[in-house]
A tleap script that builds the chain and sets N, CA, C and O, in Angstrom:
source leaprc.protein.ff14SB
mol = sequence {
  NMET PRO TYR ALA GLU ARG LEU LYS TYR LEU
  ASN LEU PRO SER PHE GLU LEU ARG ARG VAL
  ARG ALA GLU MET TYR TRP CYS TYR LYS ILE
  VAL PHE GLY LEU VAL ASP ILE GLN PRO ASP
  GLU PHE PHE LEU LEU SER PRO VAL THR VAL
  THR ARG GLY HIE LYS LEU PHE LYS ARG GLY
  CYS LYS ALA CYS VAL ARG ALA ASN PHE PHE
  ALA GLU ARG VAL ILE ASN HIE TRP ASN SER
  LEU PRO ASP SER ASP ASN PHE SER SER PHE
  TYR SER PHE LYS ARG SER VAL GLN SER ASN
  ASN PHE ALA ASN LEU ARG CPHE
}
set mol.1.N position { 0.935 -1.291 -0.007 }
set mol.1.CA position { 0.084 0.086 0.030 }
set mol.1.C position { 1.097 1.294 0.021 }
set mol.1.O position { 2.118 1.395 0.702 }
set mol.2.N position { 0.587 2.201 -0.911 }
set mol.2.CA position { 1.257 3.393 -1.074 }
set mol.2.C position { 1.283 4.396 0.240 }
set mol.2.O position { 0.263 4.543 0.914 }
set mol.3.N position { 2.379 5.000 0.523 }
set mol.3.CA position { 2.280 5.819 1.705 }
set mol.3.C position { 1.185 6.751 1.950 }
set mol.3.O position { 0.635 6.792 3.051 }
set mol.4.N position { 0.772 7.652 0.783 }
set mol.4.CA position { -0.272 8.355 0.848 }
set mol.4.C position { -1.569 7.701 1.351 }
set mol.4.O position { -2.271 8.350 2.126 }
set mol.5.N position { -1.999 6.286 0.915 }
set mol.5.CA position { -2.746 5.534 1.141 }
set mol.5.C position { -2.953 5.192 2.411 }
set mol.5.O position { -4.028 5.225 3.009 }
set mol.6.N position { -1.666 4.784 2.912 }
set mol.6.CA position { -1.743 4.314 4.299 }
set mol.6.C position { -1.931 5.493 5.116 }
set mol.6.O position { -2.861 5.356 5.910 }
set mol.7.N position { -1.386 6.516 5.164 }
set mol.7.CA position { -2.098 7.686 5.735 }
set mol.7.C position { -3.378 7.898 5.779 }
set mol.7.O position { -3.913 8.009 6.882 }
set mol.8.N position { -4.003 7.982 4.804 }
set mol.8.CA position { -5.551 8.080 4.604 }
set mol.8.C position { -6.207 7.094 5.479 }
set mol.8.O position { -6.977 7.470 6.363 }
set mol.9.N position { -5.911 5.718 5.256 }
set mol.9.CA position { -6.534 4.531 5.902 }
set mol.9.C position { -6.261 4.762 7.243 }
set mol.9.O position { -7.221 4.496 7.966 }
set mol.10.N position { -5.202 5.196 7.857 }
set mol.10.CA position { -4.879 5.299 9.341 }
set mol.10.C position { -5.439 6.717 9.849 }
set mol.10.O position { -5.431 6.841 11.073 }
set mol.11.N position { -5.897 7.746 9.148 }
set mol.11.CA position { -6.103 8.784 9.494 }
set mol.11.C position { -4.995 9.515 10.347 }
set mol.11.O position { -5.144 9.879 11.514 }
set mol.12.N position { -3.853 9.674 9.577 }
set mol.12.CA position { -2.639 10.189 10.247 }
set mol.12.C position { -2.207 11.391 9.327 }
set mol.12.O position { -2.396 11.307 8.113 }
set mol.13.N position { -1.698 12.376 9.820 }
set mol.13.CA position { -0.972 13.406 8.968 }
set mol.13.C position { 0.385 12.915 8.424 }
set mol.13.O position { 0.949 12.036 9.075 }
set mol.14.N position { 0.928 13.346 7.388 }
set mol.14.CA position { 2.183 12.852 6.910 }
set mol.14.C position { 3.372 13.043 7.983 }
set mol.14.O position { 3.188 13.671 9.026 }
set mol.15.N position { 4.578 12.465 7.651 }
set mol.15.CA position { 5.604 12.705 8.785 }
set mol.15.C position { 6.182 14.257 8.543 }
set mol.15.O position { 6.627 14.948 9.459 }
set mol.16.N position { 6.121 14.558 7.546 }
set mol.16.CA position { 6.504 16.088 7.050 }
set mol.16.C position { 5.807 17.189 8.107 }
set mol.16.O position { 6.361 18.136 8.664 }
set mol.17.N position { 4.298 16.719 8.208 }
set mol.17.CA position { 3.454 17.773 8.882 }
set mol.17.C position { 3.825 17.729 10.223 }
set mol.17.O position { 4.108 18.703 10.920 }
set mol.18.N position { 3.812 16.459 10.585 }
set mol.18.CA position { 4.115 16.131 12.121 }
set mol.18.C position { 5.348 16.743 12.396 }
set mol.18.O position { 5.329 17.394 13.440 }
set mol.19.N position { 6.372 16.740 11.813 }
set mol.19.CA position { 7.521 17.433 11.914 }
set mol.19.C position { 7.519 19.028 12.196 }
set mol.19.O position { 8.078 19.640 13.107 }
set mol.20.N position { 6.796 19.465 11.236 }
set mol.20.CA position { 6.298 21.015 10.950 }
set mol.20.C position { 5.725 21.476 12.467 }
set mol.20.O position { 6.163 22.420 13.124 }
set mol.21.N position { 4.830 20.732 12.785 }
set mol.21.CA position { 4.147 20.872 13.735 }
set mol.21.C position { 4.846 20.825 15.178 }
set mol.21.O position { 4.578 21.638 16.062 }
set mol.22.N position { 5.661 19.905 15.301 }
set mol.22.CA position { 6.433 19.587 16.447 }
set mol.22.C position { 7.548 20.811 16.533 }
set mol.22.O position { 7.775 21.330 17.626 }
set mol.23.N position { 8.180 21.215 15.429 }
set mol.23.CA position { 8.787 22.473 15.271 }
set mol.23.C position { 8.131 23.653 15.785 }
set mol.23.O position { 8.708 24.479 16.493 }
set mol.24.N position { 7.071 23.718 15.471 }
set mol.24.CA position { 6.107 24.876 15.672 }
set mol.24.C position { 6.249 24.955 17.284 }
set mol.24.O position { 6.819 25.868 17.882 }
set mol.25.N position { 5.723 24.004 17.783 }
set mol.25.CA position { 5.652 23.829 19.531 }
set mol.25.C position { 6.793 24.415 19.880 }
set mol.25.O position { 6.820 25.343 20.688 }
set mol.26.N position { 7.769 23.967 19.347 }
set mol.26.CA position { 9.271 23.975 20.073 }
set mol.26.C position { 9.778 25.592 20.033 }
set mol.26.O position { 10.408 26.274 20.842 }
set mol.27.N position { 9.247 25.851 18.814 }
set mol.27.CA position { 9.524 27.292 18.503 }
set mol.27.C position { 8.695 28.296 19.532 }
set mol.27.O position { 9.257 29.298 19.974 }
set mol.28.N position { 7.467 28.005 19.851 }
set mol.28.CA position { 6.526 28.679 20.636 }
set mol.28.C position { 7.394 28.712 22.051 }
set mol.28.O position { 7.695 29.810 22.520 }
set mol.29.N position { 7.740 27.637 22.637 }
set mol.29.CA position { 8.263 27.393 23.775 }
set mol.29.C position { 9.558 28.237 24.070 }
set mol.29.O position { 9.854 28.666 25.185 }
set mol.30.N position { 10.262 28.408 22.958 }
set mol.30.CA position { 11.539 29.133 23.134 }
set mol.30.C position { 11.275 30.418 22.849 }
set mol.30.O position { 12.081 31.166 23.404 }
set mol.31.N position { 10.395 31.019 22.147 }
set mol.31.CA position { 9.976 32.362 22.128 }
set mol.31.C position { 9.377 33.076 23.458 }
set mol.31.O position { 9.600 34.200 23.906 }
set mol.32.N position { 8.522 32.014 23.941 }
set mol.32.CA position { 7.882 32.561 25.210 }
set mol.32.C position { 8.407 32.247 26.573 }
set mol.32.O position { 7.889 32.566 27.643 }
set mol.33.N position { 9.530 31.564 26.375 }
set mol.33.CA position { 10.525 31.283 27.672 }
set mol.33.C position { 9.993 30.292 28.445 }
set mol.33.O position { 9.997 30.339 29.675 }
set mol.34.N position { 9.467 29.266 27.710 }
set mol.34.CA position { 8.867 27.986 28.734 }
set mol.34.C position { 9.894 26.894 28.522 }
set mol.34.O position { 9.536 25.770 28.875 }
set mol.35.N position { 11.146 27.026 27.994 }
set mol.35.CA position { 12.393 26.330 28.046 }
set mol.35.C position { 13.540 27.304 28.525 }
set mol.35.O position { 13.534 28.527 28.390 }
set mol.36.N position { 14.476 26.574 29.081 }
set mol.36.CA position { 15.724 27.098 29.421 }
set mol.36.C position { 16.464 27.712 28.093 }
set mol.36.O position { 17.684 27.658 28.248 }
set mol.37.N position { 16.194 28.117 27.195 }
set mol.37.CA position { 16.860 28.350 25.858 }
set mol.37.C position { 16.637 30.102 25.628 }
set mol.37.O position { 15.515 30.596 25.741 }
set mol.38.N position { 17.572 30.742 25.373 }
set mol.38.CA position { 17.465 32.052 25.119 }
set mol.38.C position { 16.916 32.391 23.683 }
set mol.38.O position { 17.617 31.857 22.823 }
set mol.39.N position { 15.945 33.067 23.209 }
set mol.39.CA position { 15.214 33.186 21.798 }
set mol.39.C position { 16.334 33.790 20.949 }
set mol.39.O position { 16.371 33.544 19.743 }
set mol.40.N position { 17.152 34.489 21.472 }
set mol.40.CA position { 18.265 35.299 20.598 }
set mol.40.C position { 19.586 34.270 20.213 }
set mol.40.O position { 20.450 34.496 19.366 }
set mol.41.N position { 19.490 33.303 20.929 }
set mol.41.CA position { 20.549 32.473 20.222 }
set mol.41.C position { 19.893 31.497 19.143 }
set mol.41.O position { 20.633 30.646 18.647 }
set mol.42.N position { 18.574 31.558 18.747 }
set mol.42.CA position { 18.141 30.929 17.710 }
set mol.42.C position { 17.623 31.897 16.535 }
set mol.42.O position { 17.989 31.751 15.369 }
set mol.43.N position { 16.744 32.887 16.955 }
set mol.43.CA position { 16.001 33.728 16.252 }
set mol.43.C position { 16.483 35.215 16.630 }
set mol.43.O position { 17.087 35.541 17.652 }
set mol.44.N position { 15.996 36.195 15.367 }
set mol.44.CA position { 16.030 37.624 15.526 }
set mol.44.C position { 14.493 37.837 15.800 }
set mol.44.O position { 13.702 37.270 15.047 }
set mol.45.N position { 14.126 38.447 16.602 }
set mol.45.CA position { 12.737 38.799 16.890 }
set mol.45.C position { 12.380 40.045 16.206 }
set mol.45.O position { 13.303 40.823 15.969 }
set mol.46.N position { 11.134 40.374 15.832 }
set mol.46.CA position { 11.004 41.549 15.343 }
set mol.46.C position { 10.691 42.704 16.427 }
set mol.46.O position { 10.032 42.549 17.456 }
set mol.47.N position { 11.265 43.823 16.005 }
set mol.47.CA position { 11.066 44.931 17.168 }
set mol.47.C position { 9.671 45.479 16.655 }
set mol.47.O position { 9.330 46.450 17.331 }
set mol.48.N position { 8.926 45.209 15.846 }
set mol.48.CA position { 7.764 45.906 15.419 }
set mol.48.C position { 6.603 45.067 15.891 }
set mol.48.O position { 6.450 43.944 15.412 }
set mol.49.N position { 5.796 45.530 16.778 }
set mol.49.CA position { 4.452 44.694 17.255 }
set mol.49.C position { 3.294 45.136 16.523 }
set mol.49.O position { 2.249 45.121 17.175 }
set mol.50.N position { 3.215 45.555 15.237 }
set mol.50.CA position { 2.011 46.114 14.689 }
set mol.50.C position { 1.054 45.050 14.423 }
set mol.50.O position { -0.120 45.304 14.689 }
set mol.51.N position { 1.370 43.790 13.899 }
set mol.51.CA position { 0.496 42.787 13.905 }
set mol.51.C position { 0.443 42.017 15.238 }
set mol.51.O position { 0.139 42.564 16.298 }
set mol.52.N position { 0.812 40.496 15.100 }
set mol.52.CA position { 0.656 40.076 16.431 }
set mol.52.C position { 2.013 40.139 17.123 }
set mol.52.O position { 1.963 39.700 18.272 }
set mol.53.N position { 3.305 40.602 16.701 }
set mol.53.CA position { 4.325 40.811 17.300 }
set mol.53.C position { 5.119 39.629 17.388 }
set mol.53.O position { 6.043 39.779 18.187 }
set mol.54.N position { 5.085 38.540 16.863 }
set mol.54.CA position { 5.527 37.460 16.667 }
set mol.54.C position { 6.338 37.181 15.589 }
set mol.54.O position { 6.789 36.036 15.569 }
set mol.55.N position { 6.678 37.992 14.598 }
set mol.55.CA position { 7.362 37.703 13.602 }
set mol.55.C position { 8.924 37.567 13.725 }
set mol.55.O position { 9.593 38.397 14.341 }
set mol.56.N position { 9.473 36.451 13.090 }
set mol.56.CA position { 10.874 36.124 13.357 }
set mol.56.C position { 11.613 36.642 12.054 }
set mol.56.O position { 10.989 36.906 11.026 }
set mol.57.N position { 12.982 36.770 12.171 }
set mol.57.CA position { 13.706 36.977 10.953 }
set mol.57.C position { 14.976 35.923 10.844 }
set mol.57.O position { 15.439 35.312 11.807 }
set mol.58.N position { 15.327 35.855 9.828 }
set mol.58.CA position { 16.393 34.892 9.696 }
set mol.58.C position { 17.691 35.506 9.611 }
set mol.58.O position { 17.780 36.574 9.006 }
set mol.59.N position { 18.745 34.966 10.146 }
set mol.59.CA position { 20.138 35.500 10.512 }
set mol.59.C position { 20.710 35.325 9.119 }
set mol.59.O position { 21.636 36.073 8.802 }
set mol.60.N position { 20.374 34.639 8.455 }
set mol.60.CA position { 21.206 34.334 7.057 }
set mol.60.C position { 22.149 33.618 7.256 }
set mol.60.O position { 22.772 33.828 8.297 }
set mol.61.N position { 22.585 32.576 6.401 }
set mol.61.CA position { 23.363 31.660 6.368 }
set mol.61.C position { 24.223 31.411 5.273 }
set mol.61.O position { 23.775 31.813 4.200 }
set mol.62.N position { 25.429 30.814 5.233 }
set mol.62.CA position { 26.118 30.854 4.012 }
set mol.62.C position { 26.371 29.438 3.755 }
set mol.62.O position { 26.259 29.046 2.593 }
set mol.63.N position { 26.720 28.554 4.748 }
set mol.63.CA position { 26.727 26.897 4.744 }
set mol.63.C position { 25.430 25.997 4.603 }
set mol.63.O position { 24.433 26.316 5.251 }
set mol.64.N position { 25.414 25.170 3.991 }
set mol.64.CA position { 23.938 24.330 3.494 }
set mol.64.C position { 23.929 23.797 4.825 }
set mol.64.O position { 22.762 23.631 5.180 }
set mol.65.N position { 24.786 23.450 5.737 }
set mol.65.CA position { 24.134 22.870 7.023 }
set mol.65.C position { 23.478 23.659 7.893 }
set mol.65.O position { 22.503 23.199 8.488 }
set mol.66.N position { 23.904 24.974 8.110 }
set mol.66.CA position { 23.086 26.012 8.704 }
set mol.66.C position { 21.435 26.149 8.180 }
set mol.66.O position { 20.450 26.267 8.910 }
set mol.67.N position { 21.471 26.094 6.740 }
set mol.67.CA position { 20.252 26.317 5.953 }
set mol.67.C position { 19.010 25.338 6.471 }
set mol.67.O position { 17.816 25.620 6.576 }
set mol.68.N position { 19.632 24.215 6.731 }
set mol.68.CA position { 18.790 23.052 7.158 }
set mol.68.C position { 18.543 22.845 8.873 }
set mol.68.O position { 17.946 21.848 9.279 }
set mol.69.N position { 18.993 23.742 9.682 }
set mol.69.CA position { 18.951 23.823 10.988 }
set mol.69.C position { 17.705 24.213 11.286 }
set mol.69.O position { 17.122 24.909 10.455 }
set mol.70.N position { 17.116 23.897 12.370 }
set mol.70.CA position { 15.931 24.076 13.111 }
set mol.70.C position { 15.481 25.497 12.812 }
set mol.70.O position { 14.481 25.732 12.134 }
set mol.71.N position { 16.185 26.350 13.294 }
set mol.71.CA position { 15.685 27.812 13.403 }
set mol.71.C position { 15.589 28.262 11.989 }
set mol.71.O position { 14.647 29.014 11.740 }
set mol.72.N position { 16.400 27.937 11.009 }
set mol.72.CA position { 16.169 28.211 9.744 }
set mol.72.C position { 14.891 27.769 9.008 }
set mol.72.O position { 14.251 28.555 8.310 }
set mol.73.N position { 14.524 26.412 9.200 }
set mol.73.CA position { 13.282 25.864 8.950 }
set mol.73.C position { 11.907 26.363 9.353 }
set mol.73.O position { 10.940 26.661 8.652 }
set mol.74.N position { 12.076 26.375 10.671 }
set mol.74.CA position { 10.700 26.991 11.281 }
set mol.74.C position { 10.262 28.332 11.121 }
set mol.74.O position { 9.074 28.617 11.271 }
set mol.75.N position { 11.131 29.193 10.824 }
set mol.75.CA position { 10.817 30.694 10.732 }
set mol.75.C position { 9.806 31.073 9.513 }
set mol.75.O position { 9.022 32.014 9.638 }
set mol.76.N position { 9.867 30.294 8.339 }
set mol.76.CA position { 8.730 30.453 7.290 }
set mol.76.C position { 7.432 30.304 7.722 }
set mol.76.O position { 6.504 31.081 7.493 }
set mol.77.N position { 7.384 28.958 8.555 }
set mol.77.CA position { 6.196 28.334 8.925 }
set mol.77.C position { 5.604 29.290 10.074 }
set mol.77.O position { 4.421 29.610 10.185 }
set mol.78.N position { 6.582 29.648 10.840 }
set mol.78.CA position { 5.986 30.427 12.066 }
set mol.78.C position { 5.455 31.781 11.469 }
set mol.78.O position { 4.371 32.176 11.899 }
set mol.79.N position { 6.160 32.589 10.447 }
set mol.79.CA position { 5.657 33.745 10.186 }
set mol.79.C position { 4.361 33.566 9.247 }
set mol.79.O position { 3.484 34.427 9.182 }
set mol.80.N position { 4.331 32.408 8.555 }
set mol.80.CA position { 2.914 32.097 7.766 }
set mol.80.C position { 1.605 31.844 8.634 }
set mol.80.O position { 0.517 31.619 8.106 }
set mol.81.N position { 1.797 31.898 9.995 }
set mol.81.CA position { 0.561 31.505 10.690 }
set mol.81.C position { -0.063 32.851 10.820 }
set mol.81.O position { 0.521 33.914 11.026 }
set mol.82.N position { -1.709 32.583 10.623 }
set mol.82.CA position { -2.496 33.652 10.660 }
set mol.82.C position { -2.499 34.378 11.885 }
set mol.82.O position { -1.976 33.944 12.912 }
set mol.83.N position { -3.156 35.621 11.786 }
set mol.83.CA position { -3.286 36.542 12.701 }
set mol.83.C position { -4.313 36.082 13.951 }
set mol.83.O position { -4.299 36.449 15.126 }
set mol.84.N position { -5.226 35.125 13.251 }
set mol.84.CA position { -6.444 34.511 14.349 }
set mol.84.C position { -5.869 33.392 15.101 }
set mol.84.O position { -6.589 32.880 15.958 }
set mol.85.N position { -4.621 32.901 14.908 }
set mol.85.CA position { -3.902 32.186 15.580 }
set mol.85.C position { -3.959 32.509 17.283 }
set mol.85.O position { -3.610 33.626 17.668 }
set mol.86.N position { -4.380 31.552 18.194 }
set mol.86.CA position { -4.226 32.034 19.466 }
set mol.86.C position { -2.972 31.678 20.177 }
set mol.86.O position { -2.603 30.508 20.283 }
set mol.87.N position { -2.231 32.823 20.726 }
set mol.87.CA position { -0.984 32.489 21.563 }
set mol.87.C position { -1.130 32.786 22.976 }
set mol.87.O position { -0.114 33.007 23.635 }
set mol.88.N position { -2.235 32.817 23.496 }
set mol.88.CA position { -2.540 32.997 24.868 }
set mol.88.C position { -1.950 32.017 25.820 }
set mol.88.O position { -1.627 32.393 26.947 }
set mol.89.N position { -1.772 30.662 25.401 }
set mol.89.CA position { -1.346 29.716 26.181 }
set mol.89.C position { -0.593 28.615 25.263 }
set mol.89.O position { -0.935 28.590 24.081 }
set mol.90.N position { 0.299 27.795 25.647 }
set mol.90.CA position { 0.656 26.745 24.824 }
set mol.90.C position { -0.521 26.021 24.302 }
set mol.90.O position { -0.694 25.945 23.086 }
set mol.91.N position { -1.398 25.447 25.201 }
set mol.91.CA position { -2.381 24.435 24.462 }
set mol.91.C position { -3.351 25.275 23.715 }
set mol.91.O position { -4.082 24.592 22.998 }
set mol.92.N position { -3.563 26.477 23.671 }
set mol.92.CA position { -4.646 27.082 22.917 }
set mol.92.C position { -3.611 27.187 21.294 }
set mol.92.O position { -4.071 26.951 20.177 }
set mol.93.N position { -2.365 27.541 21.553 }
set mol.93.CA position { -1.432 27.533 20.309 }
set mol.93.C position { -1.488 26.318 19.698 }
set mol.93.O position { -1.576 26.329 18.470 }
set mol.94.N position { -1.453 25.113 20.352 }
set mol.94.CA position { -1.369 23.681 19.929 }
set mol.94.C position { -2.595 23.313 19.097 }
set mol.94.O position { -2.460 22.637 18.078 }
set mol.95.N position { -3.620 23.682 19.452 }
set mol.95.CA position { -4.966 23.583 19.009 }
set mol.95.C position { -4.903 24.351 17.715 }
set mol.95.O position { -5.187 23.787 16.658 }
set mol.96.N position { -4.537 25.635 17.757 }
set mol.96.CA position { -4.459 26.256 16.472 }
set mol.96.C position { -3.567 25.861 15.537 }
set mol.96.O position { -3.813 26.019 14.341 }
set mol.97.N position { -2.510 25.341 15.943 }
set mol.97.CA position { -1.444 25.048 14.765 }
set mol.97.C position { -2.026 23.735 14.144 }
set mol.97.O position { -1.935 23.555 12.930 }
set mol.98.N position { -2.734 22.645 15.113 }
set mol.98.CA position { -3.293 21.479 14.478 }
set mol.98.C position { -4.400 21.519 13.415 }
set mol.98.O position { -4.755 20.636 12.634 }
set mol.99.N position { -4.922 22.962 13.611 }
set mol.99.CA position { -6.159 23.218 12.608 }
set mol.99.C position { -5.693 24.084 11.321 }
set mol.99.O position { -6.447 24.393 10.398 }
set mol.100.N position { -4.249 24.441 11.423 }
set mol.100.CA position { -3.742 25.197 10.229 }
set mol.100.C position { -3.367 23.925 9.138 }
set mol.100.O position { -3.113 22.760 9.444 }
set mol.101.N position { -3.408 24.457 7.930 }
set mol.101.CA position { -3.136 23.589 6.934 }
set mol.101.C position { -1.531 24.212 6.189 }
set mol.101.O position { -1.488 25.301 5.618 }
set mol.102.N position { -0.613 23.525 6.299 }
set mol.102.CA position { 0.716 24.031 6.104 }
set mol.102.C position { 1.106 23.249 4.487 }
set mol.102.O position { 2.270 23.153 4.096 }
set mol.103.N position { 0.126 22.833 3.829 }
set mol.103.CA position { 0.314 22.299 2.614 }
set mol.103.C position { 0.702 23.322 1.501 }
set mol.103.O position { 1.283 22.880 0.511 }
set mol.104.N position { 0.506 24.271 1.562 }
set mol.104.CA position { 0.938 25.377 0.640 }
set mol.104.C position { 2.529 25.736 0.852 }
set mol.104.O position { 3.100 26.498 0.071 }
set mol.105.N position { 3.193 25.134 1.957 }
set mol.105.CA position { 4.515 25.567 2.147 }
set mol.105.C position { 5.381 24.682 2.025 }
set mol.105.O position { 5.160 23.539 2.424 }
set mol.106.N position { 6.495 25.022 1.469 }
set mol.106.CA position { 7.645 24.010 1.145 }
set mol.106.C position { 8.161 23.521 2.381 }
set mol.106.O position { 8.424 24.254 3.334 }
set mol.107.N position { 8.319 22.179 2.365 }
set mol.107.CA position { 8.942 21.352 3.326 }
set mol.107.C position { 10.235 21.275 3.369 }
set mol.107.O position { 10.783 20.555 4.204 }
savepdb mol mol.pdb
quit
């Protein structure tokens, strides 16, 4: 049975989607200080708080190894979150992310 059919039969999201969601959860925990990691070690936070104030910037990288690093991969997905997502608590955020469709983004 092909992978896509197995996922549909088992009612599971793809591995790529599960990875993106897990990375979004870690990003939330880092940005909001739920883990003992400084956000500025991974991300450049936006000083502008016009929208939801959670925009992240890429530091830029020259090496291919860094381009595939967690902090570089998660930023596009994080910045693509709709303004309607709930950032009030981790569990609210988790529910919001699970309802998002990341199919239009490149994994």
